[in-house]
Legacy VTK file of the C-alpha trace (Angstrom):
# vtk DataFile Version 3.0
C-alpha trace
ASCII
DATASET POLYDATA
POINTS 77 float
-5.526 26.752 -5.821
-4.145 26.180 -2.328
-0.572 25.005 -2.021
-0.228 21.366 -1.008
2.442 19.690 1.082
3.392 16.073 0.452
2.868 14.097 3.644
3.611 10.482 2.690
4.688 8.519 -0.350
4.194 4.777 -0.850
5.535 2.914 -3.855
3.942 -0.149 -5.448
5.948 -2.324 -7.837
4.402 -1.988 -11.313
4.705 -5.735 -11.986
2.833 -6.594 -8.766
0.203 -3.936 -9.470
-0.302 -5.430 -12.943
-0.747 -8.870 -11.360
-3.456 -7.349 -9.176
-5.119 -5.700 -12.183
-4.975 -9.020 -14.055
-7.408 -10.434 -11.452
-9.935 -8.069 -13.085
-11.138 -6.096 -10.049
-13.888 -3.507 -10.379
-11.727 -1.122 -8.347
-8.378 -1.105 -6.572
-8.739 -0.415 -2.858
-5.823 0.898 -0.784
-6.177 0.233 2.935
-4.105 2.257 5.379
-3.255 0.827 8.808
-1.078 1.852 11.707
1.211 -0.982 12.781
3.838 -1.372 15.485
7.431 -1.463 14.238
10.797 -1.619 16.001
13.479 0.895 15.074
17.165 0.089 14.648
17.764 1.385 18.176
15.081 -1.021 19.477
12.294 1.529 20.107
8.657 0.597 19.442
6.956 3.098 17.124
3.778 3.349 15.077
4.193 3.135 11.310
1.820 3.434 8.372
1.188 0.396 6.184
-0.701 0.529 2.888
-2.046 -2.586 1.186
-3.693 -2.587 -2.259
-6.357 -5.161 -3.053
-9.129 -5.619 -5.572
-12.818 -4.904 -5.151
-14.979 -7.515 -6.890
-18.639 -8.282 -7.523
-20.606 -9.300 -4.459
-19.804 -12.850 -3.453
-16.449 -12.989 -5.230
-13.440 -13.507 -2.983
-9.846 -12.744 -3.879
-6.893 -12.956 -1.541
-4.385 -11.195 -3.792
-2.944 -8.123 -2.078
0.231 -6.096 -2.519
2.086 -3.998 0.026
3.195 -0.476 -0.658
6.738 0.392 0.323
7.063 3.665 2.292
9.527 6.229 1.028
11.827 6.532 2.831
13.315 3.929 3.108
11.932 2.532 -0.160
13.863 3.740 -3.199
11.509 4.374 -6.135
13.748 3.437 -9.042
LINES 1 78
77 0 1 2 3 4 5 6 7 8 9 10 11 12 13 14 15 16 17 18 19 20 21 22 23 24 25 26 27 28 29 30 31 32 33 34 35 36 37 38 39 40 41 42 43 44 45 46 47 48 49 50 51 52 53 54 55 56 57 58 59 60 61 62 63 64 65 66 67 68 69 70 71 72 73 74 75 76
């Protein structure tokens, strides 16, 4: 097996993920976007954003989403 290198880590709060699962989705979909953020020294940079949402039967609409917190700076415990 080839060695892997961890590139990114995003953390989702278990309570919020359970709330999403309680909406009874067929699948959980994680959408990755690149967004513009401003650093502490006021520079504009691109940053990854991951949002989890549910996939439902055709015609069903749900607006419940949760944001993943990037690590760093998010502390996992």
